[in-house]
Backbone of each chain as ProteinMPNN parsed JSONL, in Angstrom:
{"seq_chain_A": "XXXXXXXXXXXXXXXXXXXXXXXXXXXXXXXXXXXXXXXXXXXXXXXXXXXXXXXXXXXXXXXXXXXXXXXXXXXXXXXXXXXXXXXXXXXXXXXXXXXXXXXXXXXXXXXXXXXXXXXXXXXXXXXXXXXX", "coords_chain_A": {"N_chain_A": [[182.452, 55.859, 104.352], [180.54, 57.088, 103.045], [178.909, 55.078, 102.604], [178.052, 54.693, 105.217], [176.472, 57.132, 105.993], [174.507, 56.74, 103.714], [173.434, 55.038, 104.836], [172.247, 55.818, 107.14], [170.459, 57.948, 106.147], [168.821, 56.371, 104.909], [167.47, 54.455, 106.973], [166.743, 57.053, 108.83], [164.926, 58.197, 107.046], [162.904, 56.015, 106.658], [161.738, 55.373, 109.011], [160.513, 58.209, 109.426], [158.381, 57.728, 107.861], [157.441, 56.124, 108.98], [156.427, 57.106, 110.956], [154.853, 58.903, 109.923], [152.833, 57.38, 109.08], [151.88, 56.199, 111.194], [150.71, 58.302, 112.558], [148.887, 58.835, 110.957], [147.012, 56.542, 111.725], [146.546, 57.178, 114.134], [145.33, 59.604, 115.218], [142.636, 62.139, 115.521], [140.973, 63.261, 113.847], [140.539, 65.186, 110.427], [142.073, 67.18, 109.524], [144.205, 66.984, 110.91], [145.38, 64.359, 110.758], [146.112, 64.876, 108.0], [148.252, 67.151, 108.641], [149.87, 65.301, 109.52], [150.452, 63.249, 107.81], [151.782, 64.758, 105.35], [154.017, 66.435, 106.272], [155.549, 64.862, 107.614], [156.147, 62.763, 105.908], [156.796, 64.065, 103.797], [159.625, 64.816, 104.635], [160.553, 62.108, 104.912], [161.121, 60.732, 102.374], [162.364, 63.12, 101.33], [164.744, 62.52, 102.535], [165.362, 59.853, 101.901], [165.939, 60.084, 99.008], [167.553, 61.84, 99.348], [170.004, 59.916, 100.112], [169.765, 58.118, 98.132], [171.177, 59.472, 95.986], [173.683, 60.25, 97.221], [174.557, 57.722, 97.35], [174.639, 56.997, 94.241], [176.04, 58.887, 93.563], [176.401, 59.991, 90.858], [175.581, 62.22, 88.043], [173.387, 62.229, 86.702], [171.555, 60.567, 88.094], [171.912, 61.937, 90.686], [170.676, 64.536, 89.992], [168.124, 63.523, 88.976], [167.403, 62.397, 91.599], [167.261, 65.235, 93.064], [165.376, 66.608, 91.735], [162.952, 64.965, 92.416], [162.914, 65.486, 94.892], [162.213, 68.235, 94.789], [160.068, 68.316, 93.486], [158.194, 66.868, 95.179], [158.424, 68.881, 97.328], [157.375, 71.081, 96.251], [155.016, 69.768, 95.739], [153.625, 68.861, 97.739], [152.616, 70.531, 100.044], [150.398, 72.116, 98.7], [148.711, 69.436, 97.325], [147.9, 68.921, 100.148], [146.561, 71.289, 101.257], [144.451, 71.38, 99.096], [143.208, 69.141, 99.424], [142.316, 69.353, 102.433], [140.59, 71.699, 102.36], [138.907, 70.619, 100.265], [137.659, 68.73, 102.43], [136.632, 70.111, 104.338], [134.294, 71.595, 103.258], [132.76, 69.656, 102.492], [132.136, 68.74, 104.922], [133.782, 67.802, 106.932], [133.937, 66.155, 110.247], [135.154, 68.044, 113.021], [137.884, 67.427, 115.368], [136.296, 66.844, 118.552], [138.169, 68.067, 120.598], [138.979, 70.547, 119.692], [139.746, 73.691, 119.52], [139.553, 76.344, 118.381], [137.5, 77.475, 115.468], [138.109, 79.24, 113.047], [136.816, 79.865, 110.811], [134.112, 78.855, 110.793], [131.96, 80.948, 111.885], [131.864, 82.84, 109.897], [131.251, 81.587, 107.344], [129.179, 79.966, 105.011], [127.939, 77.074, 104.843], [125.973, 76.087, 103.39], [124.787, 78.239, 101.151], [127.673, 78.637, 100.3], [128.737, 81.163, 100.527], [131.335, 83.58, 101.856], [131.421, 85.143, 104.368], [132.685, 88.62, 105.518], [131.795, 90.045, 107.397], [131.65, 92.79, 107.618], [129.795, 93.798, 105.659], [127.892, 95.539, 105.883], [128.535, 98.585, 106.132], [130.341, 98.562, 103.506], [129.25, 98.517, 99.838], [126.363, 96.634, 99.378], [126.624, 95.236, 96.776], [129.065, 94.521, 96.326], [130.058, 92.97, 98.217], [132.068, 90.901, 100.088], [133.021, 88.107, 98.532], [132.808, 84.301, 98.382], [135.306, 83.092, 96.024], [135.579, 80.527, 93.642]], "CA_chain_A": [[181.625, 57.468, 104.872], [179.361, 57.506, 101.982], [177.835, 54.128, 102.876], [177.411, 54.978, 106.676], [175.918, 58.373, 105.276], [173.778, 56.422, 103.305], [172.572, 53.961, 105.524], [171.584, 56.756, 108.275], [169.408, 58.148, 105.651], [167.339, 55.464, 104.885], [167.349, 54.373, 108.421], [165.722, 57.913, 109.581], [163.927, 58.385, 106.49], [162.077, 54.989, 107.015], [161.483, 55.873, 110.535], [159.823, 59.663, 109.506], [157.674, 57.304, 107.303], [156.341, 55.053, 109.913], [155.8, 57.85, 112.109], [153.426, 59.595, 109.322], [151.565, 56.483, 109.002], [151.152, 55.794, 113.004], [149.931, 59.736, 112.935], [147.214, 58.668, 109.971], [146.295, 55.766, 112.229], [146.192, 57.088, 115.666], [145.265, 61.196, 115.363], [141.465, 62.216, 115.705], [140.45, 63.954, 112.811], [141.491, 64.932, 109.163], [143.197, 68.273, 109.496], [145.611, 66.274, 112.469], [146.129, 63.405, 110.13], [146.953, 65.957, 107.038], [149.498, 67.468, 109.231], [150.838, 63.948, 110.026], [151.257, 62.772, 106.337], [152.434, 65.621, 104.86], [155.025, 67.044, 106.506], [156.789, 63.309, 108.083], [156.015, 61.91, 104.811], [157.8, 64.56, 103.02], [160.65, 64.649, 104.785], [161.018, 60.739, 104.815], [161.21, 60.88, 101.618], [163.488, 63.811, 101.047], [166.021, 61.726, 103.393], [165.867, 58.753, 101.102], [166.356, 60.796, 97.836], [169.179, 62.057, 99.496], [170.925, 58.849, 100.498], [170.02, 57.789, 96.882], [171.888, 60.679, 95.471], [174.753, 59.876, 97.621], [175.206, 56.359, 96.843], [174.974, 56.597, 93.002], [177.14, 59.793, 92.97], [176.601, 60.239, 89.69], [175.348, 63.43, 87.582], [172.335, 62.019, 85.815], [171.196, 60.467, 89.308], [171.662, 62.862, 91.397], [169.798, 65.096, 89.391], [166.549, 63.242, 89.067], [166.767, 62.568, 93.044], [167.01, 66.275, 93.634], [163.957, 66.622, 90.996], [161.999, 64.584, 93.153], [162.814, 66.434, 96.222], [161.908, 69.208, 94.558], [158.749, 68.272, 93.127], [157.668, 67.24, 96.477], [158.142, 69.87, 98.341], [156.496, 72.093, 95.563], [153.463, 69.696, 95.401], [152.922, 67.809, 99.039], [151.885, 71.276, 100.283], [149.298, 72.163, 97.782], [147.729, 68.349, 97.815], [147.34, 68.93, 101.646], [145.589, 72.347, 101.148], [143.109, 71.178, 98.605], [142.436, 68.244, 100.589], [141.937, 70.123, 103.512], [139.6, 72.978, 101.638], [137.798, 69.905, 100.168], [137.207, 67.958, 103.637], [135.951, 71.229, 105.061], [133.639, 72.235, 102.33], [131.785, 68.763, 102.699], [131.677, 68.953, 106.343], [134.597, 66.574, 107.716], [133.841, 66.733, 111.503], [136.702, 68.382, 113.662], [137.9, 66.661, 116.591], [135.998, 67.59, 119.721], [138.503, 69.028, 121.286], [139.004, 71.733, 118.848], [139.906, 74.85, 120.382], [139.192, 77.653, 117.661], [137.34, 77.399, 114.307], [137.721, 80.936, 113.085], [135.707, 79.811, 109.799], [132.541, 78.725, 111.166], [131.276, 82.042, 111.864], [131.878, 83.536, 108.755], [131.37, 80.732, 106.257], [127.767, 79.471, 105.248], [128.197, 75.672, 103.613], [125.014, 75.692, 102.32], [125.411, 78.92, 100.013], [128.968, 78.948, 99.985], [128.941, 82.28, 100.776], [131.943, 83.686, 102.972], [131.183, 86.673, 104.74], [133.732, 89.322, 106.404], [131.037, 90.754, 108.907], [131.322, 94.162, 107.38], [129.045, 94.035, 104.748], [126.949, 96.639, 105.715], [129.315, 99.41, 105.366], [130.129, 98.481, 102.053], [128.53, 98.345, 99.032], [126.1, 95.121, 99.337], [126.67, 94.622, 95.598], [130.116, 94.04, 95.943], [130.256, 92.107, 99.417], [132.908, 89.683, 100.315], [132.216, 86.728, 97.643], [134.158, 83.652, 97.791], [135.691, 82.855, 94.752], [136.027, 79.082, 93.724]], "C_chain_A": [[180.644, 57.2, 104.214], [178.726, 56.369, 102.655], [177.06, 54.529, 104.549], [175.894, 56.262, 106.788], [174.329, 57.578, 104.706], [172.796, 55.65, 103.978], [171.801, 54.727, 106.916], [170.265, 57.33, 107.766], [168.355, 57.901, 105.583], [166.746, 55.33, 105.826], [166.058, 55.364, 108.741], [164.638, 58.162, 108.561], [162.703, 57.103, 106.636], [161.658, 55.18, 108.432], [160.315, 56.785, 110.299], [158.531, 58.985, 108.996], [156.59, 56.477, 107.657], [155.83, 55.918, 111.028], [154.597, 58.503, 111.563], [152.486, 58.452, 109.516], [151.034, 56.275, 110.462], [150.43, 57.073, 113.047], [148.862, 59.739, 112.291], [146.578, 57.913, 110.773], [145.797, 56.398, 113.69], [145.648, 58.538, 115.791], [143.796, 61.057, 114.875], [140.636, 62.874, 114.715], [141.622, 64.431, 111.395], [142.225, 65.944, 109.007], [144.352, 67.526, 110.295], [145.985, 65.341, 111.524], [146.821, 64.062, 108.643], [148.205, 66.261, 107.452], [150.366, 66.253, 109.073], [151.636, 63.685, 108.727], [151.974, 63.816, 105.654], [154.054, 65.937, 105.113], [156.309, 65.631, 106.783], [156.935, 62.46, 106.789], [157.105, 62.45, 103.683], [159.42, 64.601, 103.149], [161.507, 63.578, 104.891], [161.609, 60.288, 103.54], [162.348, 61.898, 100.974], [164.893, 63.19, 101.793], [166.516, 60.529, 102.633], [166.215, 59.195, 99.63], [167.83, 61.099, 98.317], [170.39, 60.936, 99.546], [170.834, 58.079, 98.802], [171.069, 58.443, 96.016], [173.239, 60.312, 95.857], [175.511, 58.348, 97.278], [175.602, 56.242, 95.389], [176.063, 57.495, 92.775], [177.323, 60.393, 91.432], [175.515, 61.309, 88.846], [173.895, 63.232, 87.523], [170.984, 61.489, 87.611], [170.735, 60.95, 90.416], [170.569, 64.117, 91.222], [168.45, 65.004, 89.175], [166.201, 62.996, 90.88], [166.582, 64.066, 93.31], [165.258, 66.89, 93.096], [162.799, 65.817, 91.821], [162.084, 65.094, 94.726], [162.169, 67.498, 96.226], [160.268, 69.318, 94.601], [157.681, 68.087, 94.419], [157.119, 68.054, 97.217], [157.381, 71.126, 98.143], [154.75, 71.218, 96.03], [152.846, 69.112, 96.835], [151.958, 69.005, 99.677], [150.488, 71.716, 99.778], [148.049, 70.909, 97.868], [147.5, 68.542, 99.138], [146.277, 70.234, 101.65], [144.558, 72.059, 100.427], [142.547, 70.499, 99.248], [141.733, 68.779, 101.812], [140.554, 71.111, 103.276], [138.479, 71.937, 101.543], [137.036, 69.027, 101.379], [136.345, 68.892, 104.296], [134.903, 71.57, 104.918], [132.464, 71.077, 102.333], [131.707, 68.437, 103.699], [132.334, 67.803, 107.461], [133.91, 66.915, 109.174], [135.484, 66.772, 112.137], [136.697, 67.584, 114.752], [137.43, 67.51, 117.659], [136.784, 68.116, 120.53], [139.191, 70.167, 120.575], [138.749, 73.012, 119.783], [139.075, 76.127, 119.462], [138.95, 77.011, 116.002], [136.763, 78.756, 113.854], [136.948, 80.721, 111.612], [134.246, 79.861, 109.949], [131.724, 79.677, 111.325], [130.985, 82.526, 110.936], [131.516, 82.94, 107.623], [129.993, 79.829, 106.447], [127.826, 78.4, 104.258], [127.312, 75.339, 102.708], [124.771, 76.687, 100.579], [126.741, 79.02, 99.441], [129.447, 80.257, 99.812], [130.499, 82.431, 101.655], [131.997, 84.993, 103.31], [132.124, 87.521, 105.507], [132.83, 90.016, 107.295], [131.252, 92.266, 108.532], [130.459, 94.791, 105.985], [128.177, 95.334, 104.737], [127.336, 98.085, 105.52], [129.874, 99.382, 103.677], [129.145, 98.613, 101.187], [127.957, 96.761, 98.432], [126.841, 94.468, 98.16], [127.893, 93.812, 95.531], [131.018, 93.733, 97.039], [131.128, 91.075, 99.21], [132.514, 88.138, 99.675], [133.801, 85.491, 97.878], [134.047, 82.592, 96.227], [135.566, 81.41, 94.738], [136.94, 79.133, 92.462]], "O_chain_A": [[179.627, 57.026, 104.885], [177.838, 56.737, 103.425], [175.869, 54.598, 104.852], [174.82, 56.231, 107.388], [173.241, 57.831, 105.223], [171.589, 55.616, 103.741], [170.909, 54.183, 107.567], [169.224, 57.344, 108.424], [167.302, 58.473, 105.866], [165.625, 55.824, 105.952], [164.888, 55.01, 108.885], [163.494, 58.341, 108.978], [161.536, 57.486, 106.719], [160.544, 54.659, 108.396], [159.218, 56.468, 110.757], [157.495, 59.43, 109.488], [155.501, 56.177, 107.167], [154.995, 55.565, 111.861], [153.573, 58.717, 112.212], [151.413, 58.62, 110.096], [149.837, 56.207, 110.744], [149.362, 56.979, 113.653], [147.884, 60.387, 112.665], [145.401, 58.257, 110.873], [144.742, 56.061, 114.227], [145.451, 58.669, 116.999], [143.502, 60.191, 114.051], [139.436, 62.953, 114.977], [142.828, 64.224, 111.265], [143.202, 65.753, 108.282], [145.512, 67.78, 109.97], [147.197, 65.425, 111.328], [147.946, 63.724, 108.276], [149.202, 65.826, 106.876], [151.471, 66.287, 108.53], [152.842, 63.793, 108.507], [153.113, 63.435, 105.382], [155.006, 65.732, 104.361], [157.449, 65.49, 106.34], [157.778, 61.568, 106.686], [157.896, 61.817, 102.984], [160.252, 64.484, 102.25], [162.733, 63.663, 104.959], [162.553, 59.5, 103.575], [163.159, 61.452, 100.162], [166.012, 63.552, 101.43], [167.692, 60.165, 102.618], [166.943, 58.375, 99.071], [168.905, 60.733, 97.84], [171.513, 61.12, 99.076], [171.841, 57.532, 98.353], [171.799, 57.716, 95.342], [174.025, 60.043, 94.949], [176.684, 58.06, 97.04], [176.608, 55.603, 95.081], [176.968, 57.187, 92.001], [178.24, 61.103, 91.019], [174.358, 61.046, 89.174], [173.159, 63.954, 88.197], [169.939, 62.038, 87.959], [169.701, 60.698, 91.036], [169.819, 64.545, 92.1], [167.664, 65.952, 89.151], [165.128, 63.288, 91.407], [165.523, 64.243, 93.913], [164.343, 67.373, 93.762], [161.658, 66.269, 91.721], [161.17, 64.964, 95.54], [161.576, 67.918, 97.219], [159.501, 69.983, 95.297], [156.706, 68.795, 94.672], [155.981, 68.153, 97.676], [156.916, 71.923, 98.958], [153.727, 71.757, 96.45], [151.632, 68.947, 96.953], [150.768, 68.76, 99.876], [149.515, 71.632, 100.528], [146.897, 71.096, 98.259], [146.357, 68.116, 99.301], [145.147, 70.033, 102.096], [143.498, 72.412, 100.942], [141.481, 70.824, 99.771], [140.547, 68.531, 102.029], [139.623, 71.136, 104.08], [137.45, 71.978, 102.219], [135.865, 68.684, 101.213], [135.315, 68.467, 104.82], [134.219, 71.908, 105.885], [131.3, 71.452, 102.193], [130.972, 67.45, 103.71], [131.794, 67.19, 108.382], [133.321, 67.994, 109.239], [136.482, 66.074, 111.952], [135.66, 67.046, 115.138], [137.881, 68.641, 117.84], [136.216, 68.781, 121.397], [140.129, 70.664, 121.197], [137.808, 73.234, 120.546], [138.097, 76.722, 119.915], [139.772, 76.328, 115.391], [135.665, 79.279, 114.045], [136.363, 81.76, 111.306], [133.421, 80.617, 109.437], [130.582, 79.436, 110.934], [129.792, 82.806, 110.816], [131.401, 83.723, 106.681], [129.666, 79.198, 107.452], [127.782, 78.624, 103.049], [127.443, 74.678, 101.678], [124.649, 76.246, 99.436], [126.951, 79.417, 98.294], [130.404, 80.525, 99.087], [130.887, 81.373, 102.151], [132.545, 85.868, 102.639], [132.452, 86.861, 106.493], [133.446, 90.717, 108.099], [130.903, 93.012, 109.447], [130.514, 95.915, 105.486], [127.864, 95.993, 103.745], [126.613, 98.81, 104.836], [129.679, 100.29, 102.869], [128.037, 98.844, 101.672], [128.483, 95.994, 97.626], [127.526, 93.455, 98.295], [127.972, 92.738, 94.934], [132.223, 93.983, 97.084], [131.005, 90.352, 98.221], [131.867, 87.259, 100.244], [135.014, 85.61, 97.705], [133.24, 81.838, 95.684], [135.431, 80.911, 95.855], [137.556, 78.129, 92.105]]}, "seq_chain_B": "XXXXXXXXXXXXXXXXXXXXXXXXXXXXXXXXXXXXXXXXXXXXXXXXXXXXXXXXXXXXXXXXXXXXXXXXXXXXXXXXXXXXXXXXX", "coords_chain_B": {"N_chain_B": [[175.124, 46.562, 105.531], [173.264, 45.179, 103.848], [171.533, 44.51, 105.598], [170.622, 46.569, 106.928], [169.202, 47.478, 104.536], [167.133, 46.064, 104.417], [166.247, 46.36, 107.12], [165.19, 48.819, 106.855], [163.494, 48.636, 104.559], [161.152, 46.845, 105.615], [160.476, 48.504, 107.963], [159.086, 50.366, 106.3], [157.292, 48.569, 105.501], [155.757, 48.287, 107.203], [154.456, 50.562, 107.987], [153.479, 50.708, 105.506], [151.048, 48.984, 105.924], [149.826, 50.266, 108.055], [149.014, 52.403, 106.917], [147.132, 51.474, 105.19], [145.386, 50.667, 107.273], [143.925, 52.593, 107.751], [143.008, 53.677, 105.63], [141.046, 51.682, 104.907], [139.496, 51.66, 107.443], [138.454, 54.35, 107.548], [136.651, 57.247, 108.237], [135.568, 59.136, 106.43], [135.406, 60.219, 102.929], [137.55, 62.078, 102.512], [139.672, 61.085, 104.618], [139.912, 58.481, 103.557], [141.432, 59.093, 101.077], [143.404, 61.115, 101.966], [145.17, 58.875, 103.123], [145.619, 57.126, 101.179], [147.479, 59.213, 99.386], [149.598, 59.105, 101.462], [150.202, 56.431, 100.732], [151.231, 56.574, 98.412], [153.37, 58.274, 98.871], [155.307, 56.283, 100.271], [155.457, 54.465, 98.773], [157.217, 55.759, 96.981], [159.453, 56.232, 98.564], [160.078, 53.71, 99.37], [160.737, 52.412, 96.176], [163.4, 54.24, 95.827], [165.017, 52.726, 98.174], [164.793, 50.146, 97.12], [166.018, 51.233, 94.626], [168.402, 51.395, 95.757], [169.521, 48.787, 96.767], [169.659, 47.325, 94.457], [171.209, 48.727, 92.524], [170.553, 49.85, 90.636], [169.466, 52.644, 88.863], [167.8, 53.337, 87.107], [165.261, 52.991, 88.124], [164.462, 55.526, 89.167], [163.403, 56.981, 87.756], [160.767, 55.7, 87.568], [159.913, 55.924, 90.43], [159.429, 59.16, 89.768], [157.577, 59.445, 87.759], [155.651, 57.781, 89.495], [155.246, 60.178, 92.207], [153.518, 62.138, 90.679], [151.633, 61.042, 89.403], [150.522, 60.59, 91.917], [149.791, 63.15, 92.701], [148.322, 63.887, 91.22], [146.074, 62.262, 91.181], [145.601, 63.3, 93.492], [144.433, 65.532, 93.339], [142.275, 65.304, 91.811], [140.631, 63.954, 93.16], [139.799, 65.587, 95.159], [138.951, 67.822, 93.322], [136.288, 66.371, 92.649], [135.221, 65.808, 95.316], [134.734, 68.577, 95.965], [132.781, 69.273, 94.004], [130.953, 67.574, 94.432], [129.87, 64.814, 94.427], [128.126, 61.293, 93.798], [128.697, 59.618, 97.095], [129.393, 57.154, 99.334], [130.131, 56.996, 102.039]], "CA_chain_B": [[174.505, 47.295, 104.627], [172.063, 44.693, 103.717], [170.497, 44.37, 106.527], [170.156, 47.983, 106.911], [168.304, 47.566, 103.639], [166.27, 44.803, 104.675], [165.216, 46.994, 107.91], [164.285, 50.117, 106.199], [162.255, 47.889, 104.227], [160.304, 46.477, 106.744], [159.591, 49.638, 108.667], [158.109, 50.834, 105.313], [156.085, 47.773, 104.854], [154.843, 48.409, 108.458], [153.868, 52.052, 107.351], [151.741, 50.663, 104.125], [150.066, 48.379, 106.446], [149.09, 51.158, 108.938], [148.207, 53.336, 105.805], [145.894, 50.561, 105.019], [144.318, 50.046, 107.961], [143.162, 53.779, 107.59], [142.009, 53.36, 104.198], [140.011, 50.708, 105.341], [138.493, 52.191, 108.401], [138.566, 55.503, 107.426], [135.37, 57.152, 108.232], [134.864, 59.469, 105.348], [135.847, 59.838, 102.048], [138.466, 62.454, 102.456], [140.563, 60.215, 105.048], [140.805, 57.99, 102.393], [142.375, 60.28, 100.294], [144.924, 61.253, 102.641], [145.425, 57.796, 103.59], [146.381, 57.141, 99.634], [148.4, 59.967, 99.194], [150.384, 58.667, 102.007], [150.532, 55.285, 100.108], [152.417, 57.046, 97.395], [154.531, 58.788, 99.602], [155.817, 55.537, 101.174], [155.864, 53.447, 97.596], [158.245, 56.413, 96.222], [160.827, 55.735, 99.297], [160.625, 51.818, 98.983], [161.739, 52.453, 95.106], [164.226, 54.358, 96.259], [165.541, 51.971, 98.842], [165.176, 49.214, 96.369], [167.299, 51.186, 93.609], [170.124, 51.38, 96.269], [169.739, 47.901, 97.281], [169.664, 46.659, 93.136], [171.765, 49.426, 91.678], [169.477, 50.204, 88.925], [169.525, 53.68, 88.879], [166.567, 53.736, 86.293], [164.086, 52.901, 88.982], [164.263, 56.603, 89.836], [162.073, 57.658, 86.706], [159.488, 55.248, 88.165], [159.327, 57.379, 91.578], [158.789, 60.064, 89.619], [156.148, 58.937, 87.391], [154.885, 57.412, 91.299], [154.898, 61.18, 92.673], [153.283, 62.878, 89.711], [150.491, 60.734, 89.104], [149.74, 60.826, 93.397], [149.802, 64.337, 92.997], [147.267, 64.127, 89.577], [144.729, 61.856, 91.719], [144.551, 64.264, 94.645], [143.87, 67.074, 92.75], [141.213, 64.812, 91.127], [139.908, 63.482, 94.155], [139.448, 66.602, 95.69], [137.475, 68.212, 92.594], [135.299, 65.716, 93.082], [134.619, 65.983, 96.911], [134.27, 69.654, 95.733], [131.645, 69.387, 93.22], [129.662, 66.739, 95.114], [129.646, 63.932, 93.332], [127.78, 60.321, 95.012], [129.434, 59.342, 97.868], [128.606, 56.51, 100.24], [130.584, 56.987, 103.43]], "C_chain_B": [[173.218, 46.943, 104.211], [171.2, 44.714, 104.715], [169.837, 45.875, 107.083], [168.778, 48.253, 105.959], [166.897, 46.895, 104.28], [165.343, 45.625, 106.218], [164.128, 47.963, 107.692], [163.041, 49.729, 105.331], [160.865, 47.663, 104.678], [159.696, 47.431, 107.614], [158.725, 50.635, 107.601], [156.758, 50.144, 105.138], [154.824, 47.957, 105.361], [154.279, 50.033, 108.096], [152.957, 51.636, 106.764], [151.018, 49.672, 104.984], [149.298, 49.332, 107.361], [148.274, 52.077, 107.813], [146.856, 52.287, 105.616], [144.764, 50.207, 105.883], [143.566, 51.632, 107.953], [142.612, 53.864, 106.633], [141.079, 52.605, 104.103], [138.788, 51.045, 106.081], [138.052, 53.273, 108.011], [136.92, 56.368, 107.061], [134.882, 57.634, 107.357], [135.872, 59.234, 104.208], [137.386, 60.862, 102.123], [140.219, 61.902, 103.256], [141.028, 58.961, 104.575], [141.957, 58.424, 101.376], [143.828, 60.422, 100.886], [145.908, 60.056, 102.852], [146.465, 57.31, 101.913], [147.219, 57.766, 99.122], [149.552, 59.28, 100.176], [151.131, 57.313, 101.328], [152.04, 55.752, 99.301], [153.371, 57.618, 97.919], [155.809, 57.35, 99.9], [156.691, 54.59, 99.862], [157.174, 54.423, 96.609], [159.651, 56.049, 97.035], [161.017, 54.52, 99.431], [161.351, 52.021, 97.458], [162.766, 52.945, 95.44], [165.171, 53.414, 96.728], [165.868, 50.644, 97.98], [166.23, 49.401, 95.315], [168.344, 51.392, 94.006], [170.355, 49.977, 96.372], [170.106, 47.246, 95.542], [170.476, 47.367, 92.559], [171.479, 49.585, 90.603], [169.127, 51.34, 89.373], [168.242, 54.361, 87.759], [165.436, 54.042, 86.991], [163.95, 54.483, 89.598], [163.251, 57.397, 89.38], [160.502, 57.097, 87.169], [158.85, 56.013, 89.418], [159.164, 58.344, 90.987], [157.655, 60.184, 89.036], [155.166, 58.769, 88.941], [154.032, 58.753, 91.555], [154.114, 61.818, 92.015], [151.888, 62.472, 89.806], [149.738, 60.428, 90.492], [149.351, 62.006, 93.057], [148.392, 64.516, 91.859], [145.863, 63.449, 90.523], [144.305, 62.532, 92.918], [144.23, 64.957, 94.191], [142.282, 66.476, 92.404], [140.107, 64.274, 92.075], [139.263, 64.769, 94.979], [138.477, 67.654, 94.837], [136.832, 67.543, 92.864], [134.874, 65.655, 94.312], [133.616, 67.362, 96.888], [132.765, 70.014, 95.247], [130.364, 68.406, 93.626], [129.344, 65.376, 94.533], [128.816, 62.601, 94.065], [128.771, 59.896, 95.739], [128.715, 58.342, 98.727], [129.944, 56.136, 101.255], [130.66, 55.893, 104.252]], "O_chain_B": [[172.257, 47.706, 104.119], [170.019, 44.988, 104.502], [168.712, 46.067, 107.546], [167.749, 48.861, 106.256], [165.821, 47.454, 104.492], [164.128, 45.518, 106.386], [162.944, 48.054, 108.016], [161.934, 50.267, 105.337], [159.799, 48.123, 104.269], [158.541, 47.278, 108.013], [157.898, 51.472, 107.963], [155.655, 50.598, 104.833], [153.677, 47.933, 104.916], [153.05, 49.975, 108.079], [151.784, 51.867, 107.058], [149.922, 49.55, 104.437], [148.08, 49.166, 107.415], [147.081, 52.369, 107.905], [145.714, 52.562, 105.982], [143.675, 49.708, 105.599], [142.372, 51.573, 108.249], [141.434, 54.206, 106.735], [140.221, 52.772, 103.237], [137.607, 50.903, 105.765], [136.827, 53.25, 108.129], [136.231, 56.219, 106.052], [133.821, 57.135, 106.983], [136.831, 58.464, 104.248], [138.392, 60.266, 101.737], [141.361, 62.114, 102.848], [142.07, 58.392, 104.898], [143.086, 58.004, 101.122], [144.929, 60.036, 100.493], [147.134, 60.149, 102.787], [147.684, 57.24, 101.758], [147.927, 57.168, 98.311], [150.528, 58.872, 99.546], [152.349, 57.136, 101.361], [153.233, 55.486, 99.444], [154.445, 57.456, 97.341], [157.016, 57.515, 99.725], [157.852, 54.181, 99.828], [157.886, 53.905, 95.749], [160.688, 55.687, 96.48], [162.169, 54.132, 99.627], [162.563, 51.804, 97.452], [163.591, 52.033, 95.472], [166.12, 53.132, 95.996], [166.969, 50.1, 98.059], [167.056, 48.557, 94.966], [169.31, 51.588, 93.269], [171.513, 49.701, 96.061], [171.109, 46.533, 95.591], [170.851, 46.683, 91.607], [172.204, 49.446, 89.618], [168.407, 51.292, 90.371], [167.894, 55.538, 87.667], [164.696, 54.995, 86.747], [163.246, 54.575, 90.604], [162.49, 58.158, 89.978], [159.442, 57.723, 87.16], [157.74, 56.539, 89.493], [158.419, 58.99, 91.724], [156.739, 60.854, 89.512], [154.242, 59.49, 89.316], [152.819, 58.852, 91.369], [153.562, 62.524, 92.858], [151.012, 63.248, 90.185], [148.56, 60.07, 90.454], [148.121, 61.999, 93.097], [147.597, 65.449, 91.979], [144.786, 64.046, 90.555], [143.169, 62.513, 93.392], [143.219, 65.349, 94.774], [141.268, 67.109, 92.696], [138.915, 64.187, 91.781], [138.096, 64.685, 95.364], [137.509, 68.224, 95.34], [136.301, 68.043, 93.856], [133.693, 65.307, 94.285], [132.484, 67.504, 97.349], [131.898, 70.703, 95.784], [129.192, 68.47, 93.254], [128.172, 65.171, 94.217], [128.8, 62.847, 95.271], [129.844, 59.737, 95.156], [127.515, 58.531, 98.925], [130.604, 55.101, 101.156], [131.06, 56.017, 105.409]]}, "name": "protein", "num_of_chains": 2, "seq": "XXXXXXXXXXXXXXXXXXXXXXXXXXXXXXXXXXXXXXXXXXXXXXXXXXXXXXXXXXXXXXXXXXXXXXXXXXXXXXXXXXXXXXXXXXXXXXXXXXXXXXXXXXXXXXXXXXXXXXXXXXXXXXXXXXXXXXXXXXXXXXXXXXXXXXXXXXXXXXXXXXXXXXXXXXXXXXXXXXXXXXXXXXXXXXXXXXXXXXXXXXXXXXXXXXXXXXXXXXXXX"}
């Protein structure tokens, strides 16, 4: 029973990793590639680490496996957010089928300023600034 | 069991090759950083499967260090991109 579950976890985890790599190769621009690698690869590592915990079934190993899972679940979104942000700032081109880019009318890439469009009503000195 | 281990190792090696294709081709530096991050995730998975295959539980420490280093490298590359270092895309 444990062996079967371990085998299923390993196979599905590696399949999800293959899907992530396929997405990285096939998808058209930076943000969609980020979407593929972050979620699918995190799920793949999670499944493999679960099967590692099932296979060994000792306290120390299970704690380490769950530590890896927790660490990945914490860091993968942060890393993806930070790469996406940096990529947008350096002007990575979006896919030409992109429907909506809500940041473009408000953000000036040269001065690094973000406007809310309501600066006239407020005090101009305390207008919305982009905090770095 | 060994067939399952071999098959999943083969799948992950194929995934490594695909990620390397994006690393090689990637039109801009952020794309290459994404490919590197995927590399490290796949390596953590490979280390996990090897730990199962060889019954060596201490290999999980290597996986922890790998994940940590990859996160640090990603943050470093992102800072580098935002601060505007010299690039040749």
